[in-house]
N, CA, C and O of each residue as an XYZ file, in Angstrom:
812
protein
N    -113.501    -11.225   -124.858
C    -112.978    -10.550   -126.037
C    -113.167     -9.042   -125.934
O    -112.299     -8.254   -126.311
N    -114.363     -8.661   -125.398
C    -114.614     -7.233   -125.257
C    -113.621     -6.587   -124.299
O    -113.172     -5.464   -124.526
N    -113.275     -7.311   -123.209
C    -112.326     -6.786   -122.233
C    -110.946     -6.633   -122.870
O    -110.246     -5.646   -122.641
N    -110.564     -7.642   -123.688
C    -109.269     -7.545   -124.358
C    -109.228     -6.359   -125.313
O    -108.219     -5.660   -125.407
N    -110.328     -6.141   -126.016
C    -110.388     -5.007   -126.935
C    -110.290     -3.684   -126.206
O    -109.611     -2.762   -126.657
N    -110.990     -3.594   -125.048
C    -110.935     -2.384   -124.251
C    -109.538     -2.152   -123.708
O    -109.030     -1.031   -123.697
N    -108.917     -3.266   -123.248
C    -107.554     -3.167   -122.705
C    -106.579     -2.671   -123.776
O    -105.749     -1.798   -123.523
N    -106.695     -3.241   -124.964
C    -105.821     -2.842   -126.063
C    -106.040     -1.372   -126.442
O    -105.096     -0.656   -126.778
N    -107.291     -0.943   -126.382
C    -107.596      0.452   -126.697
C    -106.955      1.395   -125.687
O    -106.379      2.423   -126.043
N    -107.075      1.011   -124.406
C    -106.488      1.839   -123.339
C    -104.966      1.917   -123.495
O    -104.368      2.989   -123.397
N    -104.349      0.735   -123.744
C    -102.890      0.710   -123.922
C    -102.486      1.578   -125.114
O    -101.497      2.310   -125.060
N    -103.271      1.482   -126.192
C    -102.980      2.292   -127.377
C    -103.074      3.774   -127.092
O    -102.259      4.568   -127.563
N    -104.107      4.144   -126.294
C    -104.253      5.551   -125.937
C    -103.092      6.032   -125.076
O    -102.598      7.146   -125.249
N    -102.663      5.185   -124.150
C    -101.543      5.557   -123.271
C    -100.269      5.766   -124.097
O     -99.579      6.773   -123.940
N     -99.965      4.805   -124.978
C     -98.767      4.930   -125.805
C     -98.870      6.129   -126.752
O     -97.882      6.815   -127.014
N    -100.068      6.365   -127.252
C    -100.262      7.516   -128.124
C    -100.036      8.821   -127.387
O     -99.451      9.761   -127.926
N    -100.512      8.868   -126.132
C    -100.328     10.059   -125.314
C     -98.855     10.294   -125.015
O     -98.358     11.417   -125.103
N     -98.160      9.202   -124.657
C     -96.728      9.315   -124.365
C     -95.953      9.757   -125.603
O     -95.059     10.600   -125.523
N     -96.308      9.176   -126.749
C     -95.626      9.532   -127.994
C     -95.845     10.999   -128.337
O     -94.929     11.680   -128.798
N     -97.061     11.480   -128.109
C     -97.363     12.874   -128.421
C     -96.535     13.820   -127.564
O     -96.124     14.889   -128.016
N     -96.298     13.416   -126.326
C     -95.538     14.264   -125.403
C     -94.055     14.272   -125.747
O     -93.413     15.322   -125.749
N     -93.514     13.077   -126.040
C     -92.059     12.943   -126.161
C     -91.541     12.923   -127.600
O     -90.331     12.996   -127.811
N     -92.419     12.828   -128.580
C     -91.953     12.711   -129.963
C     -91.160     13.943   -130.399
O     -90.070     13.815   -130.957
N     -91.702     15.130   -130.146
C     -91.024     16.347   -130.580
C     -89.717     16.582   -129.824
O     -88.700     16.869   -130.457
N     -89.706     16.470   -128.474
C     -88.413     16.596   -127.778
C     -87.386     15.569   -128.245
O     -86.197     15.875   -128.336
N     -87.846     14.342   -128.543
C     -86.922     13.316   -129.028
C     -86.371     13.693   -130.402
O     -85.179     13.530   -130.665
N     -87.239     14.194   -131.269
C     -86.790     14.612   -132.601
C     -85.763     15.736   -132.504
O     -84.747     15.729   -133.199
N     -86.047     16.705   -131.625
C     -85.119     17.825   -131.441
C     -83.784     17.324   -130.914
O     -82.724     17.762   -131.362
N     -83.844     16.384   -129.942
C     -82.612     15.845   -129.363
C     -81.789     15.097   -130.404
O     -80.567     15.234   -130.450
N     -82.463     14.299   -131.244
C     -81.755     13.505   -132.245
C     -81.108     14.378   -133.312
O     -80.074     14.011   -133.871
N     -81.713     15.538   -133.602
C     -81.232     16.371   -134.697
C     -80.583     17.667   -134.217
O     -80.313     18.556   -135.025
N     -80.333     17.781   -132.934
C     -79.699     18.993   -132.418
C     -78.282     19.130   -132.948
O     -77.604     18.125   -133.161
N     -77.825     20.364   -133.164
C     -76.439     20.567   -133.568
C     -75.480     20.041   -132.500
O     -75.772     20.098   -131.306
N     -74.357     19.539   -132.938
C     -73.287     19.115   -132.040
C     -72.030     19.861   -132.445
O     -71.527     19.691   -133.556
N     -71.530     20.679   -131.549
C     -70.343     21.466   -131.845
C     -69.101     20.798   -131.252
O     -69.161     20.169   -130.196
N     -67.986     20.949   -131.948
C     -66.699     20.518   -131.419
C     -65.812     21.744   -131.283
O     -65.803     22.619   -132.148
N     -65.062     21.795   -130.180
C     -64.094     22.861   -129.938
C     -62.707     22.248   -129.920
O     -62.493     21.207   -129.299
N     -61.762     22.890   -130.600
C     -60.443     22.306   -130.761
C     -59.375     23.382   -130.708
O     -59.527     24.463   -131.277
N     -58.272     23.058   -130.002
C     -57.078     23.887   -130.119
C     -55.919     23.020   -130.569
O     -55.513     22.094   -129.867
N     -55.389     23.323   -131.739
C     -54.175     22.708   -132.260
C     -53.426     23.777   -133.035
O     -54.002     24.437   -133.900
N     -52.150     23.952   -132.734
C     -51.393     25.024   -133.360
C     -51.376     24.910   -134.881
O     -51.377     25.921   -135.582
N     -51.359     23.685   -135.387
C     -51.229     23.496   -136.832
C     -52.573     23.469   -137.557
O     -52.627     23.097   -138.729
N     -53.644     23.851   -136.892
C     -54.958     23.855   -137.550
C     -55.563     25.261   -137.561
O     -56.783     25.422   -137.521
N     -54.710     26.256   -137.614
C     -55.194     27.628   -137.681
C     -55.480     28.259   -136.341
O     -56.057     29.345   -136.284
N     -55.092     27.607   -135.259
C     -55.399     28.126   -133.922
C     -54.309     29.045   -133.366
O     -54.529     29.735   -132.370
N     -53.155     29.057   -133.996
C     -52.094     29.992   -133.624
C     -51.519     30.531   -134.927
O     -50.795     29.830   -135.633
N     -51.842     31.769   -135.235
C     -51.486     32.303   -136.547
C     -50.649     33.574   -136.419
O     -50.890     34.419   -135.557
N     -49.665     33.680   -137.300
C     -48.864     34.891   -137.420
C     -49.527     35.810   -138.448
O     -50.043     35.344   -139.464
N     -49.511     37.101   -138.180
C     -50.111     38.057   -139.096
C     -49.422     39.399   -138.944
O     -48.664     39.615   -137.998
N     -49.684     40.281   -139.859
C     -49.263     41.668   -139.725
C     -50.491     42.510   -139.443
O     -51.564     42.266   -139.994
N     -50.330     43.495   -138.587
C     -51.409     44.432   -138.295
C     -50.951     45.843   -138.631
O     -49.762     46.159   -138.589
N     -51.904     46.663   -138.959
C     -51.596     48.029   -139.376
C     -52.127     49.022   -138.360
O     -53.247     48.888   -137.867
N     -51.316     50.014   -138.056
C     -51.816     51.144   -137.293
C     -51.448     52.412   -138.052
O     -50.554     52.414   -138.898
N     -52.138     53.459   -137.738
C     -51.978     54.715   -138.475
C     -51.300     55.744   -137.580
O     -51.745     56.007   -136.463
N     -50.219     56.320   -138.089
C     -49.541     57.407   -137.386
C     -49.767     58.705   -138.162
O     -49.604     58.737   -139.382
N     -50.133     59.745   -137.473
C     -50.409     61.019   -138.134
C     -49.164     61.897   -138.046
O     -48.775     62.338   -136.965
N     -48.550     62.140   -139.196
C     -47.340     62.950   -139.246
C     -47.490     63.992   -140.350
O     -47.785     63.663   -141.499
N     -47.286     65.225   -139.989
C     -47.350     66.316   -140.959
C     -48.663     66.302   -141.742
O     -48.705     66.529   -142.951
N     -49.730     66.022   -140.991
C     -51.086     66.014   -141.545
C     -51.283     64.959   -142.630
O     -52.244     65.029   -143.396
N     -50.389     63.996   -142.699
C     -50.554     62.903   -143.648
C     -50.660     61.594   -142.879
O     -49.982     61.400   -141.870
N     -51.516     60.698   -143.362
C     -51.684     59.401   -142.713
C     -50.706     58.412   -143.328
O     -50.751     58.126   -144.524
N     -49.825     57.900   -142.484
C     -48.795     56.980   -142.954
C     -49.056     55.598   -142.374
O     -49.087     55.451   -141.152
N     -49.247     54.564   -143.222
C     -49.478     53.221   -142.675
C     -48.208     52.635   -142.074
O     -47.126     52.766   -142.646
N     -48.339     51.996   -140.932
C     -47.238     51.315   -140.269
C     -47.697     49.912   -139.911
O     -48.866     49.694   -139.593
N     -46.779     48.969   -139.964
C     -47.129     47.575   -139.742
C     -46.273     46.984   -138.623
O     -45.122     47.374   -138.431
N     -46.850     46.047   -137.897
C     -46.110     45.287   -136.904
C     -46.581     43.840   -136.957
O     -47.676     43.551   -137.439
N     -45.758     42.948   -136.464
C     -46.092     41.524   -136.434
C     -46.932     41.202   -135.201
O     -46.787     41.829   -134.151
N     -47.802     40.227   -135.346
C     -48.669     39.816   -134.236
C     -48.971     38.329   -134.360
O     -48.821     37.732   -135.425
N     -49.397     37.752   -133.250
C     -49.858     36.360   -133.213
C     -51.247     36.340   -132.593
O     -51.488     36.967   -131.561
N     -52.156     35.612   -133.233
C     -53.498     35.423   -132.684
C     -53.658     33.969   -132.238
O     -53.314     33.040   -132.969
N     -54.180     33.794   -131.037
C     -54.507     32.465   -130.514
C     -56.020     32.305   -130.577
O     -56.769     33.150   -130.086
N     -56.464     31.188   -131.199
C     -57.883     31.016   -131.498
C     -58.333     29.593   -131.186
O     -57.522     28.672   -131.082
N     -59.636     29.439   -131.042
C     -60.276     28.138   -130.883
C     -61.052     27.822   -132.159
O     -61.766     28.673   -132.688
N     -60.907     26.601   -132.642
C     -61.610     26.154   -133.842
C     -62.968     25.575   -133.457
O     -63.058     24.732   -132.565
N     -64.026     26.032   -134.135
C     -65.392     25.604   -133.832
C     -66.008     24.992   -135.088
O     -65.974     25.594   -136.162
N     -66.575     23.785   -134.946
C     -67.205     23.109   -136.073
C     -68.517     22.483   -135.634
O     -68.600     21.902   -134.552
N     -69.538     22.598   -136.466
C     -70.822     21.933   -136.248
C     -70.821     20.632   -137.051
O     -70.660     20.661   -138.271
N     -70.998     19.501   -136.386
C     -70.915     18.196   -137.058
C     -72.276     17.651   -137.492
O     -72.345     16.582   -138.098
N     -73.355     18.369   -137.192
C     -74.697     17.905   -137.545
C     -75.281     18.736   -138.679
O     -74.791     19.823   -138.986
N     -76.346     18.205   -139.303
C     -76.954     18.903   -140.436
C     -77.750     20.134   -140.006
O     -77.883     21.083   -140.779
N     -78.277     20.128   -138.786
C     -79.051     21.268   -138.296
C     -78.125     22.437   -137.993
O     -77.069     22.253   -137.387
N     -78.510     23.628   -138.408
C     -77.705     24.825   -138.161
C     -77.689     25.135   -136.670
O     -78.734     25.141   -136.019
N     -76.496     25.393   -136.132
C     -76.361     25.842   -134.739
C     -76.638     27.341   -134.709
O     -75.890     28.130   -135.286
N     -77.709     27.722   -134.035
C     -78.175     29.105   -134.103
C     -77.688     29.937   -132.915
O     -77.596     29.465   -131.782
N     -77.385     31.186   -133.227
C     -77.084     32.163   -132.186
C     -75.860     31.831   -131.351
O     -75.870     32.032   -130.136
N     -74.821     31.334   -131.969
C     -73.628     30.921   -131.211
C     -72.880     32.140   -130.659
O     -72.659     33.124   -131.364
N     -72.506     32.050   -129.408
C     -71.670     33.061   -128.762
C     -70.607     32.349   -127.936
O     -70.814     31.231   -127.466
N     -69.468     33.014   -127.769
C     -68.376     32.448   -126.973
C     -68.067     33.383   -125.811
O     -68.106     34.607   -125.940
N     -67.759     32.766   -124.666
C     -67.497     33.545   -123.457
C     -66.243     33.037   -122.761
O     -65.976     31.836   -122.726
N     -65.486     33.966   -122.212
C     -64.394     33.625   -121.303
C     -64.997     33.567   -119.905
O     -65.387     34.592   -119.346
N     -65.071     32.354   -119.341
C     -65.815     32.202   -118.081
C     -64.926     32.025   -116.862
O     -65.401     32.176   -115.737
N     -63.642     31.706   -117.051
C     -62.756     31.632   -115.889
C     -61.300     31.722   -116.319
O     -60.931     31.334   -117.428
N     -60.484     32.243   -115.410
C     -59.029     32.292   -115.591
C     -58.397     31.817   -114.299
O     -58.610     32.410   -113.242
N     -57.621     30.752   -114.381
C     -56.863     30.250   -113.241
C     -55.380     30.478   -113.508
O     -54.949     30.554   -114.658
N     -54.601     30.585   -112.423
C     -53.154     30.786   -112.550
C     -52.425     29.751   -111.709
O     -52.830     29.439   -110.589
N     -51.339     29.225   -112.270
C     -50.570     28.195   -111.579
C     -49.782     28.802   -110.419
O     -49.179     29.867   -110.549
N     -49.801     28.098   -109.275
C     -48.985     28.540   -108.140
C     -47.600     27.905   -108.216
O     -47.260     27.268   -109.213
N     -46.805     28.077   -107.168
C     -45.430     27.574   -107.164
C     -45.355     26.053   -107.247
O     -44.325     25.504   -107.638
N     -46.438     25.368   -106.881
C     -46.454     23.908   -106.904
C     -47.077     23.355   -108.199
O     -47.202     22.142   -108.363
N     -47.458     24.236   -109.092
C     -48.045     23.788   -110.351
C     -49.539     23.569   -110.300
O     -50.122     23.042   -111.247
N     -50.172     23.970   -109.199
C     -51.624     23.836   -109.081
C     -52.314     25.097   -109.595
O     -51.894     26.210   -109.278
N     -53.357     24.929   -110.375
C     -54.097     26.076   -110.869
C     -55.116     26.523   -109.825
O     -55.920     25.728   -109.338
N     -55.063     27.799   -109.495
C     -55.984     28.369   -108.517
C     -56.703     29.552   -109.164
O     -56.145     30.193   -110.055
N     -57.925     29.853   -108.736
C     -58.686     30.945   -109.348
C     -57.991     32.290   -109.181
O     -57.365     32.553   -108.155
N     -58.108     33.137   -110.200
C     -57.655     34.523   -110.115
C     -58.837     35.397   -109.704
O     -59.890     34.894   -109.311
N     -58.649     36.695   -109.800
C     -59.743     37.606   -109.430
C     -60.827     37.649   -110.505
O     -61.885     38.244   -110.299
N     -60.565     37.018   -111.656
C     -61.557     37.050   -112.748
C     -62.814     36.290   -112.314
O     -62.753     35.117   -111.946
N     -63.942     36.980   -112.365
C     -65.185     36.391   -111.878
C     -66.363     36.873   -112.723
O     -67.367     37.364   -112.207
N     -66.205     36.713   -114.048
C     -67.234     37.171   -114.965
C     -67.350     36.208   -116.139
O     -66.572     35.263   -116.259
N     -68.328     36.458   -116.999
C     -68.448     35.768   -118.284
C     -68.533     36.852   -119.352
O     -69.598     37.414   -119.606
N     -67.388     37.134   -119.972
C     -67.308     38.227   -120.934
C     -67.174     37.641   -122.334
O     -66.403     36.708   -122.560
N     -67.930     38.197   -123.261
C     -67.990     37.632   -124.601
C     -66.678     37.806   -125.347
O     -66.037     38.856   -125.282
N     -66.287     36.735   -126.068
C     -65.102     36.734   -126.907
C     -65.476     37.032   -128.358
O     -66.646     36.991   -128.739
N     -64.454     37.332   -129.151
C     -64.659     37.756   -130.531
C     -64.623     36.586   -131.505
O     -63.819     35.665   -131.359
N     -65.508     36.634   -132.506
C     -65.402     35.739   -133.653
C     -64.344     36.276   -134.601
O     -64.321     37.473   -134.889
N     -63.467     35.407   -135.088
C     -62.394     35.844   -135.977
C     -62.940     36.326   -137.318
O     -63.898     35.773   -137.859
N     -62.302     37.370   -137.832
C     -62.535     37.826   -139.217
C     -63.993     38.189   -139.499
O     -64.475     38.000   -140.615
N     -64.691     38.705   -138.496
C     -66.097     39.073   -138.692
C     -66.333     40.579   -138.690
O     -67.477     41.030   -138.743
N     -65.252     41.360   -138.630
C     -65.385     42.812   -138.711
C     -66.265     43.385   -137.619
O     -66.093     43.088   -136.437
N     -67.222     44.221   -138.039
C     -68.115     44.873   -137.073
C     -69.064     43.877   -136.394
O     -69.688     44.209   -135.386
N     -69.175     42.682   -136.927
C     -70.051     41.655   -136.344
C     -69.292     40.669   -135.458
O     -69.797     39.586   -135.163
N     -68.091     41.035   -135.035
C     -67.243     40.110   -134.272
C     -67.901     39.599   -132.995
O     -67.641     38.477   -132.560
N     -68.747     40.423   -132.402
C     -69.376     40.031   -131.143
C     -70.871     39.746   -131.307
O     -71.589     39.599   -130.317
N     -71.336     39.668   -132.547
C     -72.731     39.338   -132.800
C     -72.930     37.818   -132.759
O     -71.992     37.074   -133.044
N     -74.145     37.338   -132.406
C     -74.406     35.893   -132.462
C     -74.231     35.371   -133.877
O     -74.553     36.065   -134.841
N     -73.728     34.165   -134.006
C     -73.369     33.613   -135.311
C     -74.067     32.281   -135.522
O     -74.052     31.424   -134.638
N     -74.680     32.098   -136.689
C     -75.277     30.812   -137.061
C     -74.217     29.962   -137.755
O     -73.519     30.436   -138.651
N     -74.101     28.714   -137.337
C     -73.015     27.862   -137.821
C     -73.579     26.627   -138.531
O     -74.060     25.709   -137.867
N     -73.529     26.587   -139.872
C     -73.974     25.397   -140.604
C     -72.993     24.242   -140.433
O     -71.881     24.415   -139.934
N     -73.428     23.079   -140.855
C     -72.586     21.896   -140.760
C     -71.333     22.056   -141.623
O     -71.401     22.472   -142.779
N     -70.186     21.715   -141.027
C     -68.928     21.675   -141.762
C     -68.269     23.012   -142.008
O     -67.165     23.059   -142.551
N     -68.908     24.096   -141.627
C     -68.312     25.422   -141.808
C     -67.471     25.746   -140.577
O     -67.991     25.841   -139.466
N     -66.175     25.915   -140.784
C     -65.260     26.158   -139.664
C     -65.240     27.646   -139.320
O     -65.099     28.500   -140.196
N     -65.383     27.933   -138.047
C     -65.227     29.287   -137.538
C     -64.199     29.258   -136.406
O     -63.925     28.213   -135.815
N     -63.642     30.435   -136.124
C     -62.646     30.536   -135.060
C     -63.062     31.600   -134.053
O     -63.674     32.609   -134.404
N     -62.718     31.352   -132.802
C     -62.926     32.310   -131.721
C     -61.567     32.874   -131.334
O     -60.656     32.115   -131.003
N     -61.419     34.191   -131.371
C     -60.184     34.824   -130.923
C     -60.142     34.828   -129.387
O     -61.085     35.261   -128.724
N     -59.026     34.334   -128.846
C     -58.860     34.348   -127.383
C     -58.000     35.540   -126.957
O     -58.407     36.329   -126.104
N     -56.829     35.665   -127.543
C     -55.971     36.820   -127.276
C     -54.965     36.945   -128.407
O     -54.849     36.058   -129.252
N     -54.239     38.059   -128.414
C     -53.164     38.253   -129.380
C     -51.951     38.811   -128.661
O     -52.056     39.379   -127.574
N     -50.787     38.636   -129.293
C     -49.549     39.250   -128.813
C     -48.998     40.101   -129.949
O     -49.302     39.874   -131.120
N     -48.174     41.093   -129.579
C     -47.660     42.024   -130.570
C     -46.153     42.177   -130.427
O     -45.617     42.239   -129.320
N     -45.488     42.236   -131.562
C     -44.049     42.468   -131.566
C     -43.747     43.809   -130.899
O     -44.368     44.828   -131.202
N     -42.775     43.783   -129.983
C     -42.408     45.005   -129.285
C     -43.193     45.253   -128.017
O     -42.960     46.251   -127.334
N     -44.125     44.361   -127.684
C     -44.925     44.511   -126.464
C     -44.733     43.292   -125.574
O     -44.637     42.170   -126.071
N     -44.675     43.501   -124.272
C     -44.503     42.385   -123.335
C     -45.793     42.020   -122.613
O     -45.760     41.361   -121.573
N     -46.932     42.446   -123.161
C     -48.225     42.056   -122.612
C     -49.038     41.392   -123.722
O     -48.702     41.504   -124.901
N     -50.116     40.697   -123.332
C     -51.001     40.095   -124.319
C     -52.369     40.769   -124.239
O     -52.705     41.413   -123.244
N     -53.145     40.608   -125.300
C     -54.361     41.396   -125.454
C     -55.573     40.470   -125.579
O     -55.768     39.866   -126.634
N     -56.382     40.344   -124.543
C     -57.570     39.483   -124.616
C     -58.582     40.048   -125.605
O     -58.774     41.261   -125.685
N     -59.225     39.159   -126.355
C     -60.199     39.585   -127.358
C     -61.612     39.504   -126.785
O     -62.481     38.811   -127.314
N     -61.811     40.222   -125.703
C     -63.116     40.266   -125.067
C     -63.802     41.582   -125.410
O     -63.156     42.580   -125.729
N     -65.126     41.555   -125.334
C     -65.904     42.708   -125.773
C     -65.641     43.930   -124.917
O     -65.657     45.059   -125.408
N     -65.403     43.702   -123.648
C     -65.193     44.827   -122.740
C     -64.221     44.399   -121.655
O     -64.402     43.346   -121.043
N     -63.194     45.199   -121.408
C     -62.204     44.892   -120.373
C     -62.403     45.817   -119.183
O     -62.011     46.984   -119.229
N     -63.014     45.301   -118.109
C     -63.176     46.121   -116.909
C     -61.821     46.555   -116.357
O     -60.835     45.824   -116.450
N     -61.789     47.726   -115.796
C     -60.542     48.285   -115.256
C     -59.910     47.361   -114.220
O     -58.686     47.263   -114.139
N     -60.743     46.680   -113.425
C     -60.218     45.842   -112.352
C     -59.410     44.653   -112.862
O     -58.654     44.049   -112.101
N     -59.563     44.305   -114.158
C     -58.835     43.162   -114.713
C     -57.597     43.559   -115.518
O     -56.874     42.687   -115.999
N     -57.345     44.848   -115.669
C     -56.213     45.264   -116.486
C     -54.893     44.722   -115.939
O     -54.041     44.279   -116.709
N     -54.723     44.753   -114.647
C     -53.482     44.253   -114.054
C     -53.342     42.749   -114.254
O     -52.232     42.260   -114.463
N     -54.435     42.012   -114.194
C     -54.404     40.563   -114.392
C     -53.810     40.217   -115.756
O     -53.007     39.291   -115.868
N     -54.203     40.955   -116.788
C     -53.733     40.650   -118.130
C     -52.328     41.194   -118.404
O     -51.797     41.027   -119.503
N     -51.738     41.835   -117.417
C     -50.347     42.257   -117.531
C     -49.402     41.309   -116.798
O     -48.182     41.448   -116.886
N     -49.964     40.356   -116.081
C     -49.136     39.430   -115.320
C     -48.491     38.385   -116.227
O     -48.974     38.100   -117.322
N     -47.385     37.825   -115.739
C     -46.720     36.712   -116.411
C     -46.927     35.454   -115.575
O     -47.185     35.536   -114.374
N     -46.813     34.294   -116.213
C     -47.003     33.037   -115.508
C     -47.719     32.034   -116.390
O     -47.810     32.203   -117.606
N     -48.227     30.987   -115.755
C     -48.965     29.941   -116.460
C     -50.451     30.099   -116.125
O     -50.845     30.039   -114.960
N     -51.261     30.299   -117.154
C     -52.683     30.561   -116.973
C     -53.508     29.461   -117.646
O     -53.089     28.859   -118.635
N     -54.690     29.220   -117.081
C     -55.642     28.304   -117.691
C     -56.944     29.056   -117.954
O     -57.618     29.509   -117.028
N     -57.281     29.176   -119.231
C     -58.506     29.851   -119.641
C     -59.596     28.812   -119.919
O     -59.349     27.780   -120.543
N     -60.793     29.106   -119.445
C     -61.956     28.266   -119.775
C     -62.905     29.064   -120.648
O     -63.354     30.148   -120.276
N     -63.206     28.505   -121.825
C     -64.084     29.160   -122.793
C     -65.344     28.325   -122.948
O     -65.273     27.102   -123.072
N     -66.488     28.977   -122.940
C     -67.776     28.309   -123.126
C     -68.444     28.855   -124.378
O     -68.477     30.065   -124.602
N     -68.982     27.938   -125.199
C     -69.760     28.321   -126.379
C     -71.205     27.889   -126.159
O     -71.475     26.728   -125.853
N     -72.121     28.824   -126.316
C     -73.546     28.545   -126.092
C     -74.358     29.105   -127.246
O     -73.890     29.968   -127.988
N     -75.592     28.600   -127.392
C     -76.477     29.076   -128.452
C     -77.917     28.711   -128.164
O     -78.257     28.328   -127.044
N     -78.762     28.829   -129.174
C     -80.197     28.675   -128.980
C     -80.661     27.221   -128.986
O     -81.627     26.888   -128.298
N     -80.005     26.354   -129.737
C     -80.561     25.018   -129.967
C     -79.551     23.895   -129.812
O     -79.670     22.857   -130.463
N     -78.566     24.093   -128.961
C     -77.603     23.028   -128.705
C     -77.082     23.146   -127.275
O     -77.203     24.187   -126.630
N     -76.512     22.070   -126.814
C     -75.991     22.026   -125.458
C     -74.682     22.810   -125.380
O     -73.787     22.582   -126.194
N     -74.551     23.729   -124.419
C     -73.297     24.482   -124.284
C     -72.118     23.543   -124.028
O     -72.272     22.478   -123.430
N     -70.957     23.956   -124.486
C     -69.769     23.141   -124.242
C     -68.585     24.039   -123.929
O     -68.578     25.229   -124.244
N     -67.569     23.427   -123.290
C     -66.415     24.174   -122.801
C     -65.116     23.599   -123.350
O     -65.043     22.440   -123.758
N     -64.096     24.449   -123.345
C     -62.743     24.010   -123.642
C     -61.794     24.801   -122.754
O     -62.051     25.964   -122.443
N     -60.713     24.180   -122.352
C     -59.688     24.837   -121.539
C     -58.382     24.876   -122.319
O     -58.018     23.907   -122.984
N     -57.679     26.005   -122.233
C     -56.347     26.091   -122.806
C     -55.383     26.607   -121.750
O     -55.759     27.403   -120.889
N     -54.152     26.154   -121.819
C     -53.114     26.550   -120.865
C     -52.100     27.413   -121.598
O     -51.591     27.035   -122.653
N     -51.820     28.552   -121.038
C     -50.996     29.584   -121.675
C     -49.834     29.915   -120.747
O     -50.034     30.451   -119.657
N     -48.629     29.597   -121.180
C     -47.422     29.912   -120.413
C     -46.788     31.173   -120.999
O     -46.273     31.161   -122.117
N     -46.833     32.249   -120.232
C     -46.479     33.574   -120.739
C     -45.310     34.162   -119.962
O     -45.373     34.332   -118.744
N     -44.232     34.472   -120.699
C     -43.042     35.094   -120.093
C     -42.852     36.521   -120.566
O     -41.907     37.190   -120.147
N     -43.735     36.998   -121.434
C     -43.619     38.352   -121.950
C     -42.974     38.442   -123.306
O     -42.825     39.541   -123.840
N     -42.578     37.307   -123.893
C     -41.985     37.290   -125.225
C     -43.076     37.022   -126.253
O     -43.703     35.962   -126.232
N     -43.302     37.948   -127.129
C     -44.490     37.935   -127.986
C     -44.586     36.705   -128.885
O     -45.693     36.296   -129.237
N     -43.451     36.102   -129.266
C     -43.517     34.973   -130.204
C     -42.864     33.690   -129.684
O     -42.569     32.784   -130.464
N     -42.638     33.611   -128.369
C     -42.015     32.411   -127.815
C     -42.805     31.819   -126.644
O     -42.244     31.101   -125.816
N     -44.077     32.114   -126.576
C     -44.897     31.550   -125.523
C     -45.327     30.128   -125.883
O     -45.257     29.717   -127.042
N     -45.772     29.387   -124.869
C     -46.230     28.004   -125.054
C     -47.701     27.937   -124.714
O     -48.132     28.469   -123.691
N     -48.478     27.284   -125.570
C     -49.907     27.145   -125.319
C     -50.384     25.782   -125.806
O     -49.950     25.298   -126.851
N     -51.275     25.175   -125.043
C     -51.832     23.885   -125.432
C     -53.199     23.716   -124.794
O     -53.586     24.495   -123.923
N     -53.932     22.693   -125.231
C     -55.251     22.441   -124.645
C     -55.075     21.877   -123.253
O     -54.141     21.122   -122.982
N     -56.002     22.261   -122.364
C     -55.902     21.872   -120.965
C     -56.902     20.843   -120.563
O     -56.927     20.425   -119.405
């Protein structure tokens, strides 16, 4: 009986030790935020808008407007725990060749993308509560222009020509933060230089 009691005590200590080690990581894993990334044109991911620029004429500021389209990714946290410090990055750009195969371009960086409608905080880390929808700006097009405008924090000179090219492109976007597993989404952008007649879908 004494041996059985000792054995049970040892087993209890072992299980207690294991529980102490893994209980907190298990709790964090079970309650970690889970983000979903989505591109659908009819869910706010492709929006028409007017933008204003200022022309200085005769020392007076005159507002002028032009039409634009913004392409965005929809981000939602499906868990009760707040997703902390969320940031979005453009991590790769591939271009389709003559056979329809996507091959890497010269883009070889991870440059931060903009959060929609965040003003001066567009590139700041964002905390995302459950059920609150946020959007990531990928690029925009403008009426009267045959190029598109990536919404990245900084555009190195070496990539300016890349963003002036036409063709079929595949963008890979990664969203990362402090307390959740990073995730990716790919979108395919067919660009002919027409600001409001391009084709885009999830890849």
